[in-house]
N, C-alpha and C positions, 0 to 999 in steps of 0.2 A: 495442391500445395500453395495456392496463391501465387502472387508475383509482385516484384518490386519494379520501379521504373515507370515506363509508359503504361497508361491505363488500358489502352486498346492494342490489339495485335494485328489488326487488318485494316487497311486504309484504301479507299478508292475515290477518285475524283470523277463523278458521273454528271455530265452536263452542268458543270460549275458548282455542283453540290458535293461536299466532302462527306463520304460515308465512313463510319468507323465502328468496328465491333471487336469484341474479345472472342475470337474463335479458337485460339490455340492455348492449350493448358497442359500442365504437367500434373500427373496423378501418381500417388504412392499409397501404400497401406501402412498400418500402424507399425508393423514389424520393421519395414524399411526405415520408417521415420525414427524408430528407436535406435537403429544402427547408425543413422546419420542425423542426429538431432540438430546440427548446425546448418543443414542443407537448405537452400532456398533457390527460387527461380527469378531471373532478371530478364525483363522484356527489353531487348536491345532495339536500336533505331533501324528501321527498314532501309536497305540500300538498293539491292537489285530486284527486290520483289515487293509486292504490296502486303506481304506478311512480315511480321517482325520475327527475327531470330530469337529463340528462347535459350538462354544460357543457364544451365543447371550448375550451381556451385555446391558441390557435394560437402565440402568442409567449411562452408560458410566464410565469414570474414572475422574470425575470432581474433581479438586483440589481446595477446598474452601479456602486454605491459600493464594492463589494467589491474587494479587492486580489488579483489573480491572480498566483501565484508564477511567477517566471521559471525555465524549465527547459531543460536542454541538449537539443538536437534531434539525434538520431542521423543524420538525413539530411545534416547539415553535414559529417560525416566522409567522405561520398562525393566532396566537392569536392577537387580536387587541391591547392588552396592552404590548406586549413583546418589541416593539420598545422603548417604554417609559422606560422599565426596563433596556435595553441596554444603553440608553442615560444617565440614572441616575447613573448606575454603572460606566460608562466611565468618567462622570464628577466628581465623588466623589473620584476616584482613583488618586494616585500620577502620574505625567505626564511622564510615560514611557509605551511603547507598552506592555511589559510583565506584568506590574502591571495592566494595563487596561484590558487585557484579563483575568487575574486571578480574577479581581473584577467582570467581566461579568459572569465568571463561578460560582462564589459564589452566585451572585444574581439569576442566571438562575436556579441553583439547588433549591434555596429557592422558586422561582416562580413555579418550577415543582412540588414541594411537597405541597405547600399551595394553588395554583390556578389551574395549568394545570392538574395535576393528571395523573393517568394511563389511556392511551388511550383505551386499550382493555376493562378494567373494566368499563369505562364510556360508551363505545359503548354498552356493554351488558345491562347496566342499562337503557339507552335510548331506546333500543329495547323492553325491558320489559314494560317501561312506554307507549311507542307508542302502543304496543299490547293491554294494558289495556284500553287506551282511545278509540281505534278502536272497542273493544268489547262493550264498553258503547255506542258508536255511532250506533252500530247495533241494540241496544235495542230501542233507541230513538234519534232523531236528536236534536242537541243543538248547538247554535251559539258559546257559550263559549268553548265547547269541540272541535268544529271545529277549532277555533283559537288556542287552545292548541295543537291539532294534528299538525297543520301547523308549530307552533313554535318548537315542538319536532322534526318534520321531518327535518326542517332547521338545527337544532343543530346536528342531526344525520348525515346529509350530510356533515357538516363541520368536524365532528369527523371521518367519513370514509375517507375524504380527508387527514386528519392528519395521519390516519393509513397508507394510501397509501404512504405518504411522509416517514413515519417511515420505512416501509419495503423496499421502493425504495432506501433510503439512505443505508440501511444495505445490500441490494442485490448487490450494485455496478454495476447495469446494465447501459449500456450507450445508447442503441438504442431504448428503449421504453419510450414514452412520457406520461406525466400525463393526466388524464381525461378519460381514458378508463377503469377505475376500475380494474387495474391489480394487486390488492392487493394479491390475492392468488398466482399469478405467482411470484411476488416479494418475498412472504413468502417462496415459494418452492425453489426459487433460493438461498435465504439466507441460508436455512437449508442445501441445497446441497453444497454450498460453505464452510460452516462451517464444514460439515462432511468430505469434501475432504481435507481441510487444517489442520484438527485436527490431532495431533500426539498422537496415542494411544499406540504405542509400537515401539521399536527400537532394531536392532541388534547392539551390542557393538563391538568394534574392536576385542575382543577375541572370537567372534562368538556366544555369548549367547544372548538369546532373553529376553527383559525386558519390562514390562508394568508398573513398579513402577515409579510414577511421580518424586520422589526424585532422583532416579538413572538416569532417562532420562535427567532431568534438569542439574544435575551435569556433565553428559557427554557432553551436549550441550555447556555449559559454557567452559569446557575444550577444546572442539573441535574448537570453534570459537576464543578463545584466542590464540590457537596455529596457526590457519589459518591466523589471522591478525597480528601476531607477526613478527618482522623483523628477518630474518635468519642471519647466520654468515656473517659478512661484507666481501665482496669480493673485496674491494678496489675500487678506482675511475676508471671509464671507460668513456673515451671521445667518446660520440656518436653524437657529434654535428658537425662533419666535413661536413655532407651533408646539413647543413642549410646554404644556400647561400643568402637568403634574408629574411626579416621579415616585421614587420609593418612599414608603412610610417608615415610621420608627421600627415597626415589627420586622420589616424586610431588612433594614440596615442591621438590626441586632442579629438576625439569623445569619447574615453574610459574615459577620465578624465573630461569631461564637467560636469557642475553642473546638478544634477539629477532633473528633473522637476516632478511635481505632475502628469502630464498627462502620462509620461513614466511609473510611478508606477501603475497608473490606468489601462493602457493597459496591463501591465504584469499580473495584478490580473485578469482582464477580459478574458485573453487568457487561463487561467487555467480551467480545468474541475471542475465543482462545487463540485462534490461529490467524488473527489479523497480521498484516505485514509488519515486521519489527522495525524499530528505529535504528539509529546508528549503533546503539549498544548491543544489538543483535538478539534481544530478549523479547519474546511475545508474551501477551497476558497469560498464556498457558503456564509459563514458568512460575509466575507469581501466584497463580491459583494452586498449582501442584505443591509448591513449597512455601505456602503462606505461614505455617508455624515457624519456619526458619527466617524468612525475609520480611514478614509482616510488620514486626516492631520497627525496623529501620525505615521501611517505606512510610509508615504512619508518622514517625518523628520528622521525616523529611517534609511531608505535606503539612504537618502541624506547624513546624518552624517557618515554612514559606508564608502561611497565613498570618503569623505573628510578626514577621520581619518585613514582609513585602518583597522578598527576594530569596534566592536559594543558590545552589551550586550551578554555575553557568554550563557545566557539562550536561545538565538535564535538557538544555535548550538546543543541543546539537540536532540538526534536522537533515534528512536526506530527501531530495526531490526526485521522484520517478516520473517518467513520461509515459502516459497511456494513450493509445490512439483514440481519437474521436470518431474516425471513419475507418472503413475497411481499406487496407493498403494505403496508409498515409505516405505522402511524398514530400511534405514540407513541415517545418517545426510548428506552424500555425495549426496543423491538424493533429497536434498532440495536446493532451490535457496534463498540466503539471500537478502532481499530487504530492503533498508533503507527508513524510513518514516521521512521526515524532516518537520519542522515548515514552515508555509506559508511564513512568513517574510523572512526567509533565501532563500527560493525558489525564491522570488521576486528579491532579490539582484542578484542572478545568472541569472535570466531571463533578467534583465536590462543589465548585462554584455554581455550576448549572443546576445541580440537584437542589441547592439551597435557594436559588433564584426562581425555579420553576413555579412554585405556588403563587408567586407574585407577578408573573408575566402579563396576566390579563390587565393589570393596572398600568403597565408601561408600554405595551405594544398596541398600536392603534387598531381600530376595527377593520381597516382595509389591508392589513398585513395577513397574508394567507398561511405563512409558515410558522413553525415553532409553537403554535397554540393548538391544544387538543380540540378536535371538532372542526378545524379549518384545514383547507387544502388548496392547492394551486388550481383545482377545477373551479373553485369559487371565482377566481380571477377571470377564467374563460367566460363564465356566465355574465359577469359584470361587463366584460368587454363587448359581448354580444348585445347586451342591453344598451350600451353606449352607442354602438354603431347603428342599432335600430332607431335610437332617438335622433341621431344625426340625419339618417335617411328620411325620417318622418317629420323633421322639424319644419314647421310652416310659418315661423315667425317672420321670415323675410330678411332677417339680419344675417343668418347663416351660423354654422357651428364649426368648430375646429377641434380635431382630435390629433394628438401627437403620440406616435409610437416611438418610445425611447429605448434604445438598445445600449445598455451599460456594459460595454466590453470590459472583461476582467474587473467586474465591479468590486469584488472584495480586495483584489490586489491594488486597486487605485485609491483606497481609503487612506487619507493622510492621518498619521499618528496623532498630530496635534488636534485634528478635528475629532477623532475618536475619544481622546482624553477629555476634551471640553464637553463632549456629549455625555460621557459618563458622569462628569461633575454636574452637568445640568440636570440629569436624572436623579441626582442625589446619592450616587454610589459612595460607600465609605472610602475614605482616603487610602486606607491600607489596601483595599481591594483594587482600586485604580492603580496604585503603585505596583502591585503584583502583576496586573495585566500588562501595564506599560513596560515593566522590567522584562517580561517574557518576550514582548515584541522587539524591543530595542537591543536586546543582548543575544538574540538567537543567531545562529550561523547555519547556512544552507550549503550542502555539497550536492552536486548533481550525480545521480545514479545513471550511468550510461550502459545499457544492455547488461544490467545486473552488477556492474562494478563501479566503484567510486572513482570519480575523476580526481586527479591530484590537484 
């Protein structure tokens, strides 16, 4: 089951040397885990023994005050009436992408409550009905009961497929396809991912261990506000002397060309269907599935953004989720913050990237290993080995110096004014620079804490 808190469960001081091992563990099977998905183990401090007490919290530390975001369920798409629901919601909303998605969300929640219902409850009810009919058929054959059995079986098969969609969407698995009845596998993967990502306790900067959700949330907000805040201004620094060439006329024309509907469609179809959704709750699957309904408005939104250099600020709303860098993280530094953006904003950037890709060779230096086809980070490893070999074999008598520079939070620390001036130096069109900087300066971030949005 893993554990939170202390890393080791056994300590002994032997001849001045402290020995520590993890000897004590809690074990459960998938069935028990499904019954108590919030359960976790906490390694407490040893008091009367050299072994740590293990505290099993069966019900976890669920904070009911948190607001869980509403998200589109792919299983809805299997219902024969849901496309009509989407079309009706879209046609009745005011003509903007954000309003259309909000209307679909309202209609979908009503549809889920009044028509679709709870998949797991419906499955159990159908199984009971099917068992009752089959018991009656064992007593005596009946044509009407046989037809009813077949109808219930078909409805149960459809419900099982919907359940598979439900758990597949939650599991975020990429390599397993539908049709093999992998529901239990998806369920287990979902529970394992939730347990791995859930923050049950943290060591604060003063070294104290806390499991109180209020204390942990307050510390998380403070930590990331400080992380993403601008430090003392160090003055301007000209780092553009090495830029000898930039985008040509052809590249600038390609970046500012009128956005076509086919470009937007290709950008949408290139996305993985079940990537984590942004604050609006819609994954790329929704836009792929209902492209004939929503495609025109999405295209107009992207087209207008390229022409105006800005768009609806609701597209920029972002959620930040914390993923563990290590097994059993105990401090906020051991989590990796990942931003979850809305699909529409991803499409805008995908169109920019697709247009820029043919010209990257001309603006990215030969020593950059990423983003260029045919290059990789392994090339950097080879170059580093060659550099160290040269330093060791250098016989000039003068000596050589090699610096290993670790840019912590490299992307987070890039100043906006530096990025803007760099884009200008490379010759990016003004409207594209304006669009990129508008996206950076007007975005808003909310922290997702254990799957729920912090107020």
